[in-house]
NUKOL-807882 format. One record per atom (N, C-alpha, C, O, CB): x, y, z; chain; atom name. Coordinates in steps of 0.05 Angstrom, whole numbers, plus 5000, padded with zeros to 4 digits. Glycine has a CB too. Layout:
SITE|X|Y|Z|A|CA $
...
END
This chain:
SITE|5017|4976|5000|A|N $
SITE|5000|5000|5000|A|CA $
SITE|5018|5025|5000|A|C $
SITE|5039|5026|5012|A|O $
SITE|4981|5000|5025|A|CB $
SITE|5008|5045|4987|A|N $
SITE|5023|5070|4985|A|CA $
SITE|5014|5089|5008|A|C $
SITE|4991|5098|5008|A|O $
SITE|5019|5084|4957|A|CB $
SITE|5032|5095|5026|A|N $
SITE|5025|5113|5049|A|CA $
SITE|5014|5140|5039|A|C $
SITE|4996|5152|5052|A|O $
SITE|5049|5117|5067|A|CB $
SITE|5026|5150|5018|A|N $
SITE|5017|5176|5007|A|CA $
SITE|4987|5174|5000|A|C $
SITE|4972|5193|5005|A|O $
SITE|5033|5184|4982|A|CB $
SITE|4980|5152|4988|A|N $
SITE|4952|5149|4980|A|CA $
SITE|4933|5148|5004|A|C $
SITE|4912|5160|5004|A|O $
SITE|4948|5123|4963|A|CB $
SITE|4942|5134|5025|A|N $
SITE|4926|5133|5049|A|CA $
SITE|4922|5161|5061|A|C $
SITE|4900|5168|5070|A|O $
SITE|4939|5114|5070|A|CB $
SITE|4944|5176|5062|A|N $
SITE|4942|5203|5073|A|CA $
SITE|4923|5220|5057|A|C $
SITE|4907|5235|5068|A|O $
SITE|4970|5217|5074|A|CB $
SITE|4924|5217|5031|A|N $
SITE|4906|5233|5013|A|CA $
SITE|4877|5225|5019|A|C $
SITE|4859|5242|5020|A|O $
SITE|4913|5228|4984|A|CB $
SITE|4873|5199|5023|A|N $
SITE|4845|5190|5028|A|CA $
SITE|4836|5200|5055|A|C $
SITE|4813|5209|5057|A|O $
SITE|4844|5159|5028|A|CB $
SITE|4853|5200|5075|A|N $
SITE|4845|5210|5101|A|CA $
SITE|4839|5240|5099|A|C $
SITE|4820|5249|5111|A|O $
SITE|4868|5206|5122|A|CB $
SITE|4855|5254|5083|A|N $
SITE|4850|5283|5079|A|CA $
SITE|4822|5287|5067|A|C $
SITE|4807|5305|5076|A|O $
SITE|4872|5295|5062|A|CB $
SITE|4815|5271|5047|A|N $
SITE|4789|5273|5034|A|CA $
SITE|4767|5268|5053|A|C $
SITE|4747|5282|5054|A|O $
SITE|4787|5254|5010|A|CB $
SITE|4770|5246|5069|A|N $
SITE|4749|5240|5089|A|CA $
SITE|4746|5263|5109|A|C $
SITE|4723|5270|5116|A|O $
SITE|4756|5214|5104|A|CB $
SITE|4769|5275|5117|A|N $
SITE|4767|5297|5136|A|CA $
SITE|4752|5320|5124|A|C $
SITE|4736|5333|5137|A|O $
SITE|4796|5306|5144|A|CB $
SITE|4758|5326|5098|A|N $
SITE|4745|5349|5085|A|CA $
SITE|4715|5343|5083|A|C $
SITE|4699|5361|5086|A|O $
SITE|4757|5353|5057|A|CB $
SITE|4708|5318|5077|A|N $
SITE|4679|5311|5075|A|CA $
SITE|4666|5315|5102|A|C $
SITE|4643|5325|5103|A|O $
SITE|4676|5282|5065|A|CB $
SITE|4679|5307|5123|A|N $
SITE|4668|5310|5150|A|CA $
SITE|4664|5339|5156|A|C $
SITE|4643|5347|5168|A|O $
SITE|4686|5297|5171|A|CB $
SITE|4683|5356|5149|A|N $
SITE|4681|5385|5153|A|CA $
SITE|4657|5396|5138|A|C $
SITE|4642|5412|5148|A|O $
SITE|4707|5400|5145|A|CB $
SITE|4654|5386|5113|A|N $
SITE|4631|5395|5097|A|CA $
SITE|4605|5387|5110|A|C $
SITE|4586|5403|5111|A|O $
SITE|4632|5383|5068|A|CB $
SITE|4604|5363|5121|A|N $
SITE|4579|5354|5135|A|CA $
SITE|4573|5373|5159|A|C $
SITE|4550|5381|5163|A|O $
SITE|4581|5325|5144|A|CB $
SITE|4594|5379|5174|A|N $
SITE|4590|5396|5197|A|CA $
SITE|4581|5424|5189|A|C $
SITE|4564|5436|5202|A|O $
SITE|4617|5399|5213|A|CB $
SITE|4592|5434|5167|A|N $
SITE|4584|5460|5157|A|CA $
SITE|4555|5460|5148|A|C $
SITE|4540|5479|5152|A|O $
SITE|4602|5469|5133|A|CB $
SITE|4546|5437|5136|A|N $
SITE|4518|5435|5127|A|CA $
SITE|4499|5435|5150|A|C $
SITE|4477|5445|5148|A|O $
SITE|4514|5410|5110|A|CB $
SITE|4508|5424|5173|A|N $
SITE|4490|5422|5196|A|CA $
SITE|4484|5450|5208|A|C $
SITE|4463|5454|5220|A|O $
SITE|4502|5404|5218|A|CB $
SITE|4503|5469|5204|A|N $
SITE|4498|5495|5216|A|CA $
SITE|4479|5512|5200|A|C $
SITE|4473|5535|5207|A|O $
SITE|4525|5510|5219|A|CB $
END
C-alpha cells in the first residue's frame, strides 16, 4: 500500500466530514 495514497484518502474523508459539519449549521 502507498502511504501517500492513504494520507490523501484521510484528507478527503476529513474534508467531507468538515463539509457535513458545515451543512448542519
